C-alpha positions in Angstrom: -67.8 20.4 21.5 -67.4 18.7 18.1 -64.4 16.7 19.4 -66.4 15.6 22.5 -69.3 14.6 20.3 -67.1 12.5 18.0 -65.5 10.9 21.0 -68.8 9.9 22.4 -69.9 8.7 19.0 -67.0 6.4 18.7 -67.5 5.1 22.2 -71.2 4.5 21.5 -70.2 2.7 18.3 -67.8 0.4 20.2 -70.4 -0.2 22.8 -73.0 -1.1 20.2 -70.7 -3.6 18.5 -68.8 -4.7 21.6 -69.1 -8.4 20.9 -67.6 -8.0 17.4 -64.9 -5.6 18.7 -63.9 -8.1 21.4 -63.9 -11.1 19.1 -61.9 -9.4 16.3 -59.4 -7.9 18.8 -58.8 -11.2 20.6 -58.5 -13.2 17.4 -55.8 -10.8 16.1 -54.0 -10.9 19.4 -54.2 -14.7 19.5 -52.9 -15.0 16.0 -49.9 -12.8 16.9 -49.1 -14.8 20.0 -49.4 -18.1 18.1 -47.3 -16.8 15.3 -44.4 -15.7 17.6 -44.3 -19.2 19.1 -44.3 -20.9 15.7 -41.3 -18.9 14.6 -38.0 -20.9 14.9 -35.8 -19.9 17.8 -32.4 -18.6 17.0 -29.6 -18.6 19.6 -26.5 -16.3 19.6 -23.1 -17.2 21.0 -20.4 -14.7 21.5 -16.7 -14.7 22.1 -14.5 -11.8 23.1 -10.9 -11.7 21.9 -8.3 -9.2 23.1 -5.3 -8.2 21.0 -2.4 -8.1 23.5 1.0 -6.6 22.5 4.0 -8.2 24.1 6.5 -6.0 25.9 9.3 -7.5 23.8 7.8 -5.8 20.8 8.7 -2.4 22.2 12.1 -3.6 23.3 13.1 -4.8 19.8 11.6 -1.8 18.0 14.0 -0.9 15.3 15.8 -4.2 15.6 13.1 -6.6 14.5 10.1 -6.1 12.2 6.9 -6.9 13.9 3.6 -7.1 11.9 1.2 -4.3 12.4 -2.1 -5.3 13.8 -3.9 -2.1 12.8 -4.1 -3.4 9.2 -5.3 -6.8 10.3 -8.0 -5.3 12.5 -9.2 -3.1 9.7 -10.0 -6.2 7.5 -11.0 -8.3 10.5 -14.6 -8.6 9.4 -13.7 -9.7 5.9 -11.0 -12.1 7.2 -13.4 -13.8 9.7 -16.3 -14.1 7.2 -14.0 -15.2 4.3 -15.1 -18.3 2.5 -11.8 -20.0 3.2 -12.1 -19.7 6.9 -15.8 -20.6 6.9 -15.0 -23.8 4.9 -12.4 -24.8 7.5 -14.8 -24.3 10.4 -17.6 -26.2 8.6 -15.2 -29.0 7.9 -14.0 -29.1 11.5 -17.6 -29.3 12.8 -18.8 -31.8 10.1 -21.5 -29.4 9.1 -21.0 -30.2 5.4 -22.3 -33.7 5.9 -25.9 -32.4 6.1 -25.9 -31.1 2.5 -26.5 -33.2 -0.6 -25.4 -31.1 -3.5 -23.3 -28.0 -4.4 -26.3 -25.7 -4.5 -27.2 -26.5 -0.9 -23.5 -26.1 0.1 -23.4 -22.7 -1.5 -26.6 -21.7 0.3 -25.3 -22.9 3.6 -22.1 -20.9 3.2 -24.0 -17.7 2.4 -26.3 -18.3 5.4 -23.4 -18.9 7.7 -21.6 -15.7 6.5 -24.8 -13.7 7.0 -25.1 -15.0 10.6 -21.5 -14.1 11.6 -21.2 -10.7 13.2 -17.9 -8.9 14.2 -17.7 -5.8 16.4 -14.4 -4.0 17.0 -13.9 -1.9 20.1 -10.9 0.4 20.8 -8.9 -1.3 18.0 -7.7 -4.0 20.4 -10.9 -5.8 21.4 -13.3 -7.5 19.1 -16.4 -9.6 19.7 -17.4 -12.4 17.3 -21.0 -13.7 17.4 -22.9 -16.3 15.5 -26.6 -17.2 15.5 -28.1 -20.6 14.8 -31.2 -22.5 15.7 -29.1 -25.0 17.7 -27.4 -23.3 20.7 -24.7 -26.0 20.7 -23.8 -25.4 17.1 -23.7 -21.6 17.7 -21.3 -22.1 20.7 -19.1 -24.6 18.9 -19.0 -22.5 15.7 -17.9 -19.4 17.4 -15.2 -21.1 19.4 -13.9 -23.0 16.4 -14.0 -19.8 14.2 -12.0 -17.9 16.8 -9.5 -20.7 17.2 -9.1 -21.1 13.5 -8.6 -17.4 12.9 -5.9 -17.1 15.5 -4.1 -20.2 14.2 -4.3 -19.0 10.6 -3.1 -15.5 11.7 -0.1 -16.9 13.6 0.6 -19.3 10.8 0.5 -16.6 8.1 2.8 -14.4 10.1 5.3 -17.2 10.5 5.1 -18.0 6.8 5.7 -14.4 6.0 8.8 -14.4 8.3 10.1 -17.6 6.7 9.3 -16.2 3.2 11.0 -12.9 3.9 14.2 -14.7 5.2 14.3 -17.0 2.2 13.8 -14.1 -0.2 16.5 -12.0 1.5 18.9 -14.9 1.5 18.4 -15.4 -2.2 18.9 -11.7 -2.9 22.0 -11.6 -0.6 23.6 -14.4 -2.6 22.8 -12.6 -5.9 24.1 -9.3 -4.6 27.2 -11.0 -3.2 28.0 -12.4 -6.7 27.5 -9.0 -8.3 29.6 -7.3 -5.6 32.4 -9.8 -6.2 32.1 -9.2 -9.9 32.2 -5.4 -9.4 35.3 -5.8 -7.2 37.0 -8.0 -9.8 36.2 -5.6 -12.6 37.5 -2.7 -10.6 40.7 -4.6 -9.8 41.2 -5.4 -13.5 40.6 -1.9 -14.5 43.1 -0.6 -11.9 45.7 -3.0 -13.3 45.1 -1.8 -16.8 44.6 1.9 -16.2 46.2 2.4 -12.8 49.3 4.0 -14.3 47.2 6.4 -16.3 44.9 7.3 -13.4 47.7 8.0 -11.0 49.3 10.6 -13.4 49.0 14.2 -12.3 47.4 16.0 -15.3 48.9 19.4 -14.3 52.4 18.0 -14.0 52.0 16.1 -17.3 50.8 19.3 -19.0 53.8 21.1 -17.6 56.1 18.4 -18.9 54.5 18.7 -22.4 55.1 22.4 -22.4 58.7 21.9 -21.3 59.3 19.3 -24.1 57.7 21.6 -26.6 60.0 24.4 -25.6 63.0 22.1 -25.9 61.7 21.0 -29.3 61.5 24.6 -30.4 65.1 25.3 -29.2 66.3 22.2 -31.0 64.5 23.1 -34.2 66.1 26.6 -34.0 69.5 25.1 -33.5 68.9 22.6 -36.4 67.9 25.4 -38.7 70.9 27.4 -37.6 73.3 24.5 -38.4 71.5 23.9 -41.7 72.2 27.5 -42.4 75.9 27.1 -41.4 76.3 24.0 -43.6 77.3 26.1 -46.6 79.6 28.1 -44.4 81.2 24.9 -43.2 81.7 23.9 -46.8 83.2 27.2 -47.6 84.8 28.1 -44.3 87.3 30.6 -45.8 84.6 32.6 -47.5 84.1 35.8 -45.5 81.0 36.7 -47.7 79.4 33.4 -46.8 80.1 33.9 -43.1 78.7 37.4 -43.3 75.6 36.1 -45.1 74.9 33.5 -42.5 75.2 36.1 -39.7 72.9 38.5 -41.5 70.3 35.7 -42.0 70.5 34.8 -38.3 70.1 38.5 -37.4 67.1 38.7 -39.8 65.4 35.7 -38.1 65.9 37.2 -34.7 64.5 40.5 -35.8 61.4 38.9 -37.4 60.6 37.3 -34.0 60.0 40.8 -32.6 59.3 43.0 -35.6 57.5 43.0 -38.9 59.1 43.1 -42.3 58.4 46.8 -42.6 60.5 47.6 -39.6 63.5 49.8 -40.7 66.1 47.5 -39.2 64.6 44.5 -40.9 64.5 46.3 -44.2 68.1 47.3 -43.8 69.2 43.7 -43.1 67.3 42.4 -46.0 68.9 44.9 -48.3 72.4 43.9 -47.1 71.6 40.3 -47.6 70.4 41.0 -51.1 73.6 43.0 -51.9 75.7 40.3 -50.4 74.1 37.6 -52.5 74.7 39.7 -55.7 78.3 39.9 -54.8 78.6 36.2 -54.2 77.0 35.5 -57.6 79.5 37.7 -59.4 82.5 35.7 -58.0 84.4 33.2 -60.0 85.0 29.6 -58.9 88.6 30.1 -58.1 87.8 32.8 -55.6 85.6 30.5 -53.4 87.7 28.8 -50.6 87.4 25.0 -50.1 85.5 23.8 -46.9 87.3 22.2 -44.0 86.3 18.4 -44.0 86.6 18.1 -40.2 84.4 21.1 -39.7 81.9 19.8 -42.1 81.8 16.4 -40.4 81.3 18.0 -37.1 78.3 20.0 -38.4 76.7 17.0 -40.0 77.1 14.9 -36.8 75.5 17.6 -34.7 72.7 17.9 -37.2 72.1 14.2 -37.1 72.0 14.3 -33.3 69.6 17.2 -33.3 67.3 15.5 -35.7 67.2 12.4 -33.5 66.5 14.4 -30.5 63.8 16.3 -32.4 62.1 13.0 -33.4 62.3 11.7 -29.9 60.8 14.9 -28.4 58.0 14.8 -31.0 57.2 11.2 -30.1 57.4 12.1 -26.4 55.0 15.0 -26.8 52.6 13.0 -29.0 52.6 10.2 -26.4 52.0 12.6 -23.5 49.3 14.5 -25.4 47.5 11.2 -26.2 47.9 10.2 -22.5 46.6 13.5 -21.4 43.5 13.0 -23.5 43.0 9.5 -22.1 43.2 10.4 -18.4 39.7 11.9 -18.1 38.1 8.9 -19.8 40.1 6.5 -17.6 39.2 8.4 -14.5 35.5 8.5 -15.5 35.5 4.8 -16.1 37.2 4.3 -12.7 34.6 6.5 -10.9 31.7 4.6 -12.7 33.1 1.3 -11.5 33.6 2.6 -8.0 30.1 4.1 -7.9 28.6 0.8 -9.1 30.6 -1.1 -6.4 29.5 1.4 -3.7 25.9 1.1 -4.7 26.0 -2.6 -4.6 27.9 -2.6 -1.3 25.3 -0.2 0.3 22.4 -2.4 -1.0 24.2 -5.5 0.2 24.7 -3.9 3.7 21.0 -2.9 3.9 19.9 -6.4 2.9 22.2 -7.9 5.4 20.8 -5.6 8.1 17.2 -6.6 7.1 18.2 -10.2 7.1 19.3 -9.9 10.7 16.1 -8.2 11.6 14.1 -11.0 9.8 16.0 -13.6 11.9 15.0 -11.9 15.1 11.5 -11.5 13.8 11.3 -15.2 12.9 12.5 -16.2 16.4 9.9 -13.9 17.9 7.2 -15.5 15.8 8.3 -19.0 16.6 8.3 -18.2 20.4 5.1 -16.2 20.2 6.7 -13.0 21.5 4.9 -10.6 19.2 1.3 -9.5 19.3 -0.9 -12.2 20.9 -4.6 -12.9 20.7 -6.1 -13.6 24.1 -9.6 -15.1 24.3 -11.1 -13.1 27.2 -14.6 -14.7 27.1 -15.0 -17.9 25.1 -18.5 -18.7 23.8 -20.8 -20.5 26.1 -24.0 -22.3 25.1 -26.8 -19.6 25.0 -30.0 -20.3 27.0 -32.2 -17.5 25.8 -32.9 -17.1 22.1 -32.2 -13.8 20.5 -35.0 -14.2 18.0 -37.9 -14.1 17.7 -38.5 -11.2 20.0 -41.7 -12.5 21.5 -42.2 -9.6 23.8 -42.1 -7.2 20.9 -44.3 -9.4 18.7 -47.0 -10.0 21.5 -47.0 -6.3 22.3 -47.5 -5.4 18.6 -50.2 -8.1 18.4 -52.1 -6.4 21.2 -51.9 -3.0 19.6 -52.8 -4.5 16.2 -55.8 -6.4 17.7 -57.2 -3.2 19.2 -56.5 -1.1 16.1 -57.9 -3.8 13.8 -61.1 -4.3 15.7 -61.7 -0.5 15.9 -60.9 -0.1 12.2 -63.3 -2.9 11.3 -66.2 -1.3 13.3 -65.5 2.1 11.7 -65.5 0.5 8.3 -68.8 -1.4 8.8 -70.4 1.7 10.2 -69.2 3.6 7.1 -70.7 1.0 4.8 -74.1 1.0 6.7 -76.3 3.6 5.0 -79.4 3.3 7.3 -80.7 6.2 9.3 -79.0 6.3 12.6 -80.0 9.7 14.1 -82.5 12.6 13.7 -80.0 14.9 12.1 -79.8 12.6 9.1 -83.5 12.8 8.5 -83.5 16.6 9.0 -80.7 16.9 6.4 -83.0 15.2 3.9 -85.6 18.0 4.3 -88.2 15.9 6.0 -90.0 17.4 9.1 -89.4 15.4 12.3 -92.6 15.3 14.3 -91.5 13.0 17.1 -88.7 10.5 18.1 -89.8 7.1 19.4 -87.2 5.6 21.7 -86.4 1.8 21.6 -88.7 0.2 24.1 -87.2 -2.7 26.1 -88.7 -4.6 29.0 -86.9 -5.3 32.2 -86.3 -9.0 31.4 -84.6 -8.1 28.2 -82.4 -5.5 30.0 -81.4 -8.1 32.6 -80.5 -10.7 29.9 -78.5 -8.1 28.0 -76.6 -7.1 31.1 -75.9 -10.8 31.9 -74.6 -11.4 28.3 -72.5 -8.2 28.5 -71.1 -9.2 31.9 -70.2 -12.7 30.6 -68.6 -11.1 27.5 -66.5 -8.8 29.7 -65.5 -11.7 32.0 -64.5 -14.0 29.1 -62.7 -11.2 27.1 -61.0 -9.9 30.2 -59.8 -13.3 31.3 -58.6 -14.1 27.8 -56.8 -10.7 27.6 -55.3 -11.3 31.0 -54.0 -14.6 29.7 -52.3 -12.9 26.8 -50.9 -10.3 29.2 -49.7 -13.2 31.4 -47.9 -14.7 28.4 -46.3 -11.3 27.7 -45.2 -10.9 31.3 -43.7 -14.4 31.4 -41.6 -13.5 28.3 -40.5 -10.2 29.8 -39.4 -12.2 33.0 -37.6 -14.7 30.7 -39.9 -17.5 32.0 -41.9 -18.7 29.1 -45.1 -20.4 30.3 -45.9 -21.7 26.8 -42.4 -23.3 26.5 -42.8 -24.9 29.8 -46.2 -26.4 28.9 -45.0 -27.6 25.5 -41.9 -29.1 27.2 -44.0 -31.0 29.7 -46.5 -32.2 27.0 -43.7 -33.4 24.8 -41.7 -34.8 27.6 -38.6 -32.7 26.8 
């Protein structure tokens, strides 16, 4: 019941101040309508571009290097709204002739970048739009922007192809020089160390051991002859002959046994006794050596010493050579590895160079990814802003809400007694309520004024609704009237 009472109260309040309510509501609505028609119109032009991959791209996959469009599409918005591209478009359309200083130019660039919009669909279709107060400028700007972007994209890909070929050619020349240098160094090294590298280490080691064995035998023979030299000088001395034989036997025994071995001790004792006997002899008892025999012994000793020296030099040379072989082979392997690495890199660059040649020809003949303009921008007819339908509708709502709020506010500020309950709440007894007395003439005049108010307000509101309907149907009555008045 309280809600129903409040509802009736507000209706009664509106009815009591219906003229103020209608006037305020219509003024606010009118202001909204006038405002939306004073806002500058902005037109949007769109162009749809399709990224089309050529079938040749799949055929030459692995043979040629084709640029990936995924990366280009990811930065598409930044590329299209870049200052460099915008400057080119502004220059093509002579839009920079309208500015007078650098500050205005900077403001124009920022405004243009803000009005450019890019939407990407399915990674192979993108829509570029631009809004401007002049529909022709909007159309021309979008078409020029798309054309410029495609031209710059194709040009940049060609420059990349030419740059890649130039770089690879320069690197190939450098690597060819290094490869030739490595081959030359390897040839020289083989000429210097080839004999050493070709030697079999195992066989050389065996030869050294054989030479050492021969040297050992020669040394034994030389020592034996040196031991026989006194015997040769005293060939008729049986004691000397026996001493030499005993000394030879002692050397042979020491090879196998120690000095404490009984046989070794026995031979040493006999040698000592024999030497004592030889010391006790007189000079006449010693026989004279045979000159021919002595000469023969000396000749053999000389030959043995020469062979011994030769074997020592041979062994020293081979041992030095044996120590040199690993170093020589390591140097050889290092040079061969360096040559192989340079050869592999050279072959890879040569292969890349061939791919770059094919890629360049594809770019020249436009056989890679193509940009196809599906829908070029046309001159827009309907502005995208302001949204008059929305503004007028909001003006109607704002007019009704504003008028209602104003009435409620005025009623709240009015502290006069409006009903019996207010008097009762003050503690005064209410004896009677005297209604407002109106005569019939006043009632008729009041009804005529109300009827006129309703007619005028209703017609004016219908006019506003008519303007709204014309905007909804895309047939602006106001624009038509202004066009006829201005002769446009």
